[in-house]
C-alpha positions in Angstrom: 3.0 25.2 -15.8 3.0 23.7 -12.3 1.1 20.5 -11.4 -1.1 19.7 -8.5 0.6 17.0 -6.4 -0.7 14.9 -3.5 1.9 13.4 -1.2 0.7 10.7 1.1 3.0 10.7 4.1 4.5 13.5 6.2 7.8 11.9 7.3 11.3 13.0 6.2 10.7 11.6 2.7 7.3 13.2 2.2 8.4 16.6 3.5 11.5 16.7 1.4 9.4 15.7 -1.6 7.1 18.7 -0.8 10.2 20.9 -0.4 11.6 20.3 -3.8 8.2 20.1 -5.6 7.2 23.5 -4.1 10.5 25.0 -5.2 9.8 23.7 -8.7 6.5 25.6 -8.8 4.0 22.9 -8.1 0.9 23.1 -5.9 1.5 20.5 -3.1 -0.8 18.8 -0.6 0.7 16.6 2.1 -1.7 14.1 3.8 -0.7 12.4 7.0 -2.5 10.2 9.5 -0.7 11.9 12.4 0.1 15.5 13.3 3.7 15.1 12.2 5.3 15.2 15.7 6.5 11.7 16.2 7.6 8.5 14.5 10.7 7.2 12.8 11.6 10.7 11.4 11.8 12.1 14.9 13.5 9.3 16.8 16.3 8.2 14.5 20.0 8.6 15.0 20.1 11.6 12.6 23.0 10.2 10.6 24.1 11.2 7.1 25.9 8.0 6.2 27.8 7.5 3.0 29.7 5.0 5.1 26.7 2.7 5.4 27.4 0.9 2.2 26.3 -2.6 3.2 22.5 -3.2 2.8 20.6 -4.8 5.6 20.0 -7.8 3.5 23.5 -9.2 3.8 24.6 -12.9 4.2 23.9 -14.3 7.6 21.6 -11.5 8.9 18.4 -13.5 8.6 19.9 -16.6 10.2 21.2 -14.5 13.1 17.7 -13.0 13.5 16.2 -16.5 13.6 18.7 -17.5 16.4 17.6 -14.4 18.4 13.9 -15.0 17.7 13.1 -16.0 21.3 15.2 -13.2 22.8 13.1 -10.0 22.8 16.1 -8.0 24.0 18.3 -9.0 21.1 19.5 -6.3 18.6 17.5 -8.0 15.8 14.2 -9.3 17.1 11.8 -11.2 14.9 8.5 -11.9 16.6 7.2 -15.3 15.7 3.9 -14.9 13.9 1.8 -16.4 11.1 1.6 -13.6 8.6 1.7 -14.3 4.9 3.1 -10.9 3.9 5.9 -11.3 6.4 6.7 -14.8 5.4 6.9 -13.7 1.7 9.0 -10.8 2.7 11.3 -13.1 4.7 11.8 -15.3 1.7 12.6 -12.3 -0.5 15.0 -11.1 2.1 16.7 -14.5 2.1 16.9 -14.4 -1.7 18.5 -10.9 -1.6 21.1 -11.8 1.0 23.8 -13.0 -1.4 27.4 -11.7 -1.7 26.9 -10.9 -5.4 23.8 -8.8 -4.7 25.4 -7.0 -1.8 28.5 -6.2 -4.0 26.2 -4.8 -6.7 24.3 -2.7 -4.2 27.4 -1.1 -2.5 28.3 1.6 -5.1 24.6 2.4 -5.5 24.1 3.0 -1.8 27.3 5.1 -1.6 26.3 7.3 -4.6 22.8 8.0 -3.4 24.0 8.8 0.1 26.7 11.2 -1.1 24.1 13.1 -3.2 21.8 13.4 -0.3 24.5 14.6 2.1 25.2 17.4 -0.3 21.5 18.3 -0.6 21.3 18.6 3.2 24.1 21.2 2.9 22.2 23.0 0.1 19.1 23.2 2.3 21.2 24.6 5.1 22.9 27.1 2.7 19.5 28.3 1.3 18.4 29.6 4.7 14.9 28.3 4.1 14.8 26.5 7.4 16.9 29.0 9.4 19.6 27.6 11.6 19.7 23.9 12.3 22.4 21.4 13.3 24.3 20.0 10.4 27.7 18.8 11.3 30.4 16.9 9.4 32.5 15.4 12.2 32.4 11.9 10.9 31.3 8.6 12.5 33.2 6.3 14.8 32.7 2.5 14.5 33.8 1.5 18.0 34.8 -2.1 18.6 35.8 -4.2 21.6 36.7 -7.4 19.9 39.1 -8.4 17.1 36.2 -10.0 15.2 34.4 -6.7 15.0 37.6 -4.9 14.1 38.3 -7.3 11.2 34.7 -7.1 10.0 34.7 -3.3 9.8 38.2 -3.2 8.3 36.8 -5.1 5.3 34.0 -2.6 5.0 36.4 0.3 5.3 38.6 -1.1 2.5 35.6 -1.2 0.2 34.6 2.4 1.3 38.1 3.7 0.7 38.1 2.2 -2.8 34.9 4.1 -3.5 36.6 7.4 -2.5 35.1 7.8 1.0 37.3 9.3 3.7 38.1 6.6 6.3 40.9 5.8 8.7 41.7 3.5 11.6 42.2 4.6 15.2 43.8 2.8 18.1 42.7 3.4 21.7 45.1 6.3 22.1 43.9 8.0 18.9 40.4 7.5 20.0 41.2 9.2 23.3 42.6 12.2 21.5 39.4 12.6 19.5 37.1 12.0 22.5 39.1 13.4 25.5 36.1 14.2 27.7 34.5 10.7 28.0 35.9 7.4 29.0 35.4 4.8 26.2 35.9 1.1 26.6 37.0 0.1 23.1 40.1 -1.3 21.5 39.8 1.2 18.7 37.6 2.5 16.0 37.2 2.8 12.2 36.7 6.6 11.6 34.5 7.5 8.7 35.2 11.2 8.2 32.8 11.3 5.3 29.7 11.2 7.5 27.6 13.9 9.2 24.7 14.2 11.6 21.7 16.4 12.5 19.0 16.7 15.1 15.8 15.3 13.6 13.6 16.9 16.3 14.9 20.3 15.2 14.9 19.7 11.4 11.4 18.3 11.1 9.4 21.2 12.8 11.5 23.7 10.9 10.7 22.0 7.6 7.0 21.9 8.5 7.0 25.6 9.2 8.9 26.4 6.0 6.4 24.4 3.9 3.5 26.2 5.5 5.1 29.5 4.7 5.5 28.7 1.0 1.9 27.5 0.6 2.2 23.7 0.9 -1.2 22.5 2.2 -0.7 20.1 5.2 -3.7 17.9 5.8 -3.0 16.4 9.2 -4.8 13.7 11.2 -6.3 12.4 8.0 -6.0 8.8 7.1 -6.2 7.7 3.4 -9.0 5.1 3.2 -9.5 4.6 -0.5 -8.0 5.5 -3.9 -10.0 5.8 -7.1 -8.4 4.7 -10.4 -9.7 5.1 -13.9 -7.6 3.5 -16.6 -4.0 4.0 -15.7 -4.6 7.1 -13.7 -5.4 7.8 -10.0 -8.3 10.3 -10.1 -9.1 10.7 -6.4 -7.7 10.1 -2.9 -10.3 9.7 -0.2 -9.4 10.3 3.5 -11.2 10.0 6.7 -12.2 13.7 6.3 -12.2 14.6 2.6 -11.5 13.7 -1.0 -8.7 15.2 -3.1 -7.8 15.3 -6.8 -4.4 15.9 -8.3 -2.2 15.5 -11.4 0.4 13.4 -9.6 0.3 11.2 -6.5 3.3 10.4 -4.3 3.1 7.4 -2.0 5.6 8.1 0.8 3.7 6.7 3.8 6.7 4.7 5.3 5.7 1.4 6.9 2.1 1.9 5.9 2.9 2.2 2.2 2.4 -1.6 1.5 -1.1 -1.5 2.9 -1.9 1.5 0.7 -0.4 -0.1 -2.3 -3.0 -3.0 -1.8 -5.8 -0.4 -2.4 -4.4 -0.2 -5.9 -4.1 -3.9 -6.4 -0.3 -3.8 -6.2 2.1 -5.7 -4.0 4.9 -3.7 -2.4 7.0 -6.0 -0.2 7.6 -4.0 3.0 7.9 -4.7 6.7 8.0 -2.3 9.6 11.3 -2.4 11.4 10.8 -0.9 14.9 13.7 1.2 16.4 14.0 2.8 19.8 15.9 5.8 21.1 16.7 7.3 24.5 17.6 11.0 24.9 20.1 12.0 27.7 19.9 15.8 28.2 22.8 16.1 30.7 26.4 16.5 29.6 27.9 13.1 28.5 31.2 14.4 27.1 30.4 12.7 23.8 31.1 14.9 20.9 31.4 12.5 18.0 28.7 10.2 16.6 29.5 6.5 17.1 28.2 3.0 16.3 28.8 0.6 19.2 29.5 -2.4 17.1 29.1 -5.3 19.5 26.0 -3.6 21.1 24.7 -2.8 17.6 23.5 0.7 18.5 24.0 4.3 17.6 25.1 7.3 19.7 24.6 10.9 18.4 25.5 14.2 20.1 22.5 16.3 19.1 21.5 19.9 20.0 20.6 19.8 23.7 21.0 16.1 24.3 22.8 12.9 23.4 20.7 10.3 21.7 21.2 6.5 22.1 19.3 4.6 19.4 19.1 1.1 18.1 17.5 -2.3 17.6 15.6 -3.7 14.7 12.3 -5.3 15.7 10.0 -7.0 13.2 6.8 -7.5 15.0 4.3 -5.9 12.6 2.8 -2.4 12.8 2.3 -1.5 16.4 3.5 1.1 18.9 4.4 -1.1 21.8 7.6 -0.1 23.6 9.3 -3.2 24.9 11.1 -2.3 28.2 13.7 -5.1 27.7 14.7 -3.5 24.4 15.1 -0.1 26.0 17.1 -1.7 28.7 19.4 -3.3 26.1 20.2 0.1 24.7 21.0 1.4 28.1 23.3 -1.6 28.8 25.0 -1.2 25.5 25.8 2.5 26.3 27.2 1.6 29.7 29.3 -1.2 28.1 31.2 1.2 25.9 30.9 4.3 28.1 31.4 2.8 31.6 31.0 6.0 33.5 27.6 6.7 31.9 24.5 5.3 33.5 21.2 6.0 31.8 18.7 6.6 34.5 15.3 5.0 35.0 13.6 8.3 34.3 15.5 8.7 31.0 14.6 5.1 30.0 11.0 5.7 30.8 10.9 8.5 28.2 12.2 6.2 25.4 10.5 6.7 22.0 10.0 4.3 19.1 9.5 4.6 15.4 8.6 2.2 12.5 11.1 2.1 9.6 9.9 0.8 6.3 12.2 -2.1 5.2 12.3 -3.5 1.8 13.6 -7.1 1.3 16.9 -6.1 -0.3 17.7 -3.1 1.8 17.3 -0.6 -1.1 14.5 1.9 -1.1 11.6 2.0 -3.6 11.9 5.2 -5.7 10.1 5.4 -9.0 6.8 4.9 -10.9 4.7 1.8 -10.6 4.0 0.0 -13.9 0.3 0.4 -14.8 0.0 3.9 -13.3 0.9 7.0 -15.2 0.7 9.4 -12.3 1.9 7.4 -9.2 5.4 7.7 -7.7 6.6 5.5 -4.9 9.1 6.8 -2.4 9.5 4.5 0.6 11.3 1.4 2.0 14.5 3.2 3.1 15.0 1.2 6.3 17.7 2.6 8.5 18.8 5.1 5.8 15.5 7.0 5.6 16.9 10.1 7.4 20.1 10.1 5.4 18.3 9.7 2.1 15.4 12.2 2.7 16.6 15.1 0.6 17.8 13.1 -2.4 14.6 11.1 -2.5 12.6 14.3 -2.4 14.7 15.6 -5.3 14.2 12.4 -7.3 10.4 12.7 -6.8 10.5 16.3 -8.1 12.5 15.2 -11.2 10.1 12.3 -11.9 7.1 14.7 -11.6 8.8 17.1 -14.0 10.0 14.3 -16.4 13.6 15.4 -15.8 16.5 13.0 -16.0 17.2 12.0 -12.4 20.6 12.7 -10.9 21.4 9.0 -10.9 20.1 5.8 -12.5 16.9 4.9 -10.5 16.6 1.3 -12.0 18.0 -0.3 -8.8 15.2 1.3 -6.8 12.2 0.5 -9.1 9.1 -0.5 -7.1 8.4 -3.3 -9.6 11.7 -5.2 -9.1 11.5 -8.9 -8.5 13.0 -10.7 -5.5 12.2 -14.3 -6.1 
């Protein structure tokens, strides 16, 4: 017997949850404050990244951010502001940034990413979305300095021990893999385990599929209140209507913390703004790459090459800082010296807000005190990569099935202090 499920949030996490829930025979309503045409699920690098085994909350990251605090063009920008939620989150981030906690998180991050990568392939094989880009060409970690090389070699050693396919390339080997573009790099760590997609292709196709199978999309509706009786959510009120369901899924990205407050719950979360520039002309770039010293991503997508990056903690806002866009363009030219991103291309830059937890792990699971509420958010820079597996976990939780991996590391009730 299928249940009625409300999903709050129409990003990659919400839509993948709707996908697997509808397949399991449930009646699904997706509520989103936008029309699902922009945001982090559309402007990200499109990576499927088992290689990204180090969480954002790693030793030294917060200190580096504080050093860059007055430089709004830096790769990690923290806008100085008095905000109690942000100050608490920063303290939790600091407490999470230990070597022991990072080492504990590494195999967890690897396992969940591998599961999700395979689910992307299952979605492709199903034909539900028709044709969409899904490539498994790997990811290059390009470096220009010995320090960056040594840093990534340590990560590569950990990845190799976990069974991920990884190798090292010198400049000549790099040239053989990327013969049609000049690259200014000493070499690269090549993660053959990774893949990539085109988010602006996948998302509309997923929306159309969900409509075809009867998922009810309530767009341009903002959740304003949630009614609770006992341990159960009984009604979700939006700017336009009120809805009742058996189960509620909170997958509202960077807005999830605000909505959790309506329930009297604290969900430590900050919006990490990222930017991207699309270059529609031929760049000669055929392999995805992380430009290590520039701290940015490059992805050959269908019809364009995307240059993406930066992590900006400045609260929930949609301001596009020109200096940060310029930093991405400079970083691209630094590694691809024959490539100049034009003023027109920079003027069309987009941004998205990624929901970042204090320890770099997503929140996936039930909140204590609520029998019919599932949390699915906080994925930071891995939101795209982890979309399908998070959706699958949501379906398994709704159906009281044993999840495909232990979800304890992702519990929304975990403590950081």
